[in-house]
C-alpha positions as CSV (number, residue, x, y, z in Angstrom):
1,X,14.7,57.7,-225.1
2,X,13.2,60.3,-222.8
3,X,9.7,59.6,-224.0
4,X,10.2,55.8,-223.3
5,X,11.3,56.6,-219.7
6,X,8.4,59.0,-219.2
7,X,6.0,56.5,-220.5
8,X,7.5,53.7,-218.3
9,X,7.4,56.0,-215.2
10,X,3.7,56.8,-215.9
11,X,2.8,53.2,-216.5
12,X,4.6,52.1,-213.3
13,X,2.9,54.9,-211.2
14,X,-0.5,54.0,-212.7
15,X,0.0,50.3,-211.9
16,X,1.2,51.0,-208.3
17,X,-1.8,53.3,-207.7
18,X,-4.2,50.6,-209.0
19,X,-2.7,48.0,-206.7
20,X,-2.9,50.3,-203.7
21,X,-6.6,51.1,-204.4
22,X,-7.4,47.4,-204.9
23,X,-5.7,46.5,-201.6
24,X,-7.7,49.1,-199.8
25,X,-11.0,47.9,-201.3
26,X,-10.2,44.2,-200.8
27,X,-10.0,44.4,-197.0
28,X,-6.9,42.3,-197.1
29,X,-6.2,42.8,-193.4
30,X,-9.7,41.9,-192.3
31,X,-10.4,45.4,-191.1
32,X,-14.2,44.8,-191.5
33,X,-14.1,42.0,-189.0
34,X,-11.1,43.0,-186.8
35,X,-12.0,44.1,-183.3
36,X,-14.3,43.3,-180.5
37,X,-18.0,42.3,-181.1
38,X,-21.1,41.6,-179.0
39,X,-23.1,38.9,-180.8
40,X,-26.4,37.4,-179.9
41,X,-26.9,33.7,-180.7
42,X,-30.4,32.8,-181.6
43,X,-30.8,29.0,-181.5
44,X,-33.1,27.3,-183.9
45,X,-36.7,26.6,-182.9
46,X,-36.9,24.2,-180.0
47,X,-33.5,25.2,-178.7
48,X,-32.6,27.3,-175.7
49,X,-33.3,31.0,-175.5
50,X,-31.1,33.5,-177.2
51,X,-27.9,34.5,-175.4
52,X,-25.0,37.0,-175.7
53,X,-21.5,36.1,-176.8
54,X,-18.3,38.3,-176.9
55,X,-15.8,37.8,-179.8
56,X,-12.4,39.3,-180.5
57,X,-11.2,39.0,-184.0
58,X,-7.5,39.7,-184.6
59,X,-6.0,41.1,-187.8
60,X,-4.2,37.8,-188.6
61,X,-7.3,35.6,-188.4
62,X,-7.4,34.6,-184.7
63,X,-10.6,34.3,-182.7
64,X,-11.2,34.6,-179.0
65,X,-14.8,34.0,-177.8
66,X,-16.4,33.9,-174.4
67,X,-20.0,33.2,-173.2
68,X,-21.8,31.6,-170.3
69,X,-23.8,29.4,-172.6
70,X,-27.5,29.3,-173.0
71,X,-29.8,29.1,-170.0
72,X,-31.8,26.0,-170.8
73,X,-34.6,25.5,-168.3
74,X,-34.7,21.7,-168.6
75,X,-30.9,21.2,-168.3
76,X,-28.5,21.6,-165.4
77,X,-26.2,24.6,-166.0
78,X,-22.8,24.0,-167.5
79,X,-19.8,26.1,-167.9
80,X,-17.8,26.7,-171.0
81,X,-14.2,27.7,-171.4
82,X,-13.2,30.6,-173.5
83,X,-13.4,29.7,-177.2
84,X,-10.4,29.7,-179.5
85,X,-10.5,29.6,-183.3
86,X,-9.9,31.2,-186.6
87,X,-11.7,33.3,-189.2
88,X,-11.3,33.5,-192.9
89,X,-12.6,36.0,-195.5
90,X,-14.5,34.1,-198.2
91,X,-16.3,37.0,-200.0
92,X,-16.4,40.8,-200.2
93,X,-18.1,41.0,-196.8
94,X,-18.5,37.4,-195.9
95,X,-16.5,35.5,-193.3
96,X,-16.3,32.0,-191.9
97,X,-15.6,32.0,-188.1
98,X,-14.8,28.7,-186.3
99,X,-14.1,28.2,-182.6
100,X,-13.9,25.5,-180.0
101,X,-14.7,25.4,-176.3
102,X,-14.4,23.0,-173.5
103,X,-17.6,22.2,-171.6
104,X,-17.8,21.4,-167.8
105,X,-20.6,20.3,-165.5
106,X,-21.5,22.0,-162.2
107,X,-18.7,20.1,-160.4
108,X,-16.2,21.4,-163.0
109,X,-15.7,18.0,-164.5
110,X,-14.9,18.1,-168.2
111,X,-17.9,16.7,-170.1
112,X,-17.1,17.5,-173.7
113,X,-16.2,19.9,-176.4
114,X,-18.3,22.4,-178.3
115,X,-17.5,23.5,-181.8
116,X,-19.1,26.5,-183.6
117,X,-19.0,27.6,-187.2
118,X,-20.5,31.0,-188.2
119,X,-21.0,32.2,-191.7
120,X,-21.3,36.0,-191.2
121,X,-22.0,38.9,-193.5
122,X,-20.5,42.2,-192.2
123,X,-22.1,45.6,-192.8
124,X,-19.1,48.0,-192.3
125,X,-21.3,51.1,-192.6
126,X,-23.4,49.9,-189.6
127,X,-20.6,48.1,-187.7
128,X,-22.9,45.1,-187.6
129,X,-23.0,41.5,-188.7
130,X,-25.6,38.8,-189.3
131,X,-25.2,35.1,-190.1
132,X,-25.9,31.5,-189.6
133,X,-24.5,29.3,-186.9
134,X,-23.8,25.5,-186.9
135,X,-22.9,23.9,-183.5
136,X,-21.6,20.5,-182.6
137,X,-21.3,19.0,-179.1
138,X,-18.8,16.1,-178.5
139,X,-18.2,13.9,-175.5
140,X,-14.7,13.5,-174.0
141,X,-14.1,10.7,-176.5
142,X,-14.8,13.1,-179.4
143,X,-18.0,11.3,-180.3
144,X,-20.6,13.6,-181.8
145,X,-23.6,13.9,-179.4
146,X,-25.6,16.7,-180.9
147,X,-25.7,19.1,-183.9
148,X,-27.8,22.3,-184.0
149,X,-28.1,25.6,-185.7
150,X,-29.3,29.1,-185.5
151,X,-28.7,32.7,-186.4
152,X,-26.4,35.3,-185.1
153,X,-26.6,39.1,-185.1
154,X,-24.3,41.6,-183.5
155,X,-22.4,44.8,-183.5
156,X,-18.8,46.0,-183.1
157,X,-18.1,47.2,-179.6
158,X,-17.1,50.9,-179.5
159,X,-13.5,51.8,-178.9
160,X,-12.8,53.0,-175.4
161,X,-13.3,56.8,-175.3
162,X,-15.0,56.9,-178.7
163,X,-18.6,58.2,-179.0
């Protein structure tokens, strides 16, 4: 009877240890992506010049994004709201990030909606990410006006006080 209990205790301990190690390796909480990032959007050829974007990824899958939008020389400037969205882990280091923004003209009239979708690969050792971006612009009636693409590259912003 004692040997059965000892065997059972060892088996349970081994199983619990394996589960704990697997949970650490699986990045179940999104720790690879969680935090603040500075990402450069590099539009496809023929698009506007590259521009910076700030992202905040919460542990539970929330996304907050902010940018000024690209500086397009042949277009009047527009203003974008902060972006809101979600992220999901789809591979060991791969994430799908989606977000939406409102777009305004110079007079602050709503002119449409912007939707972005990034498929990103995170390099946790370098605190960096790279990926592909698909964007869609819609008018105020939610009619698709334009679809584009590009690349993204970025890095995790340092924690305040950390060097």
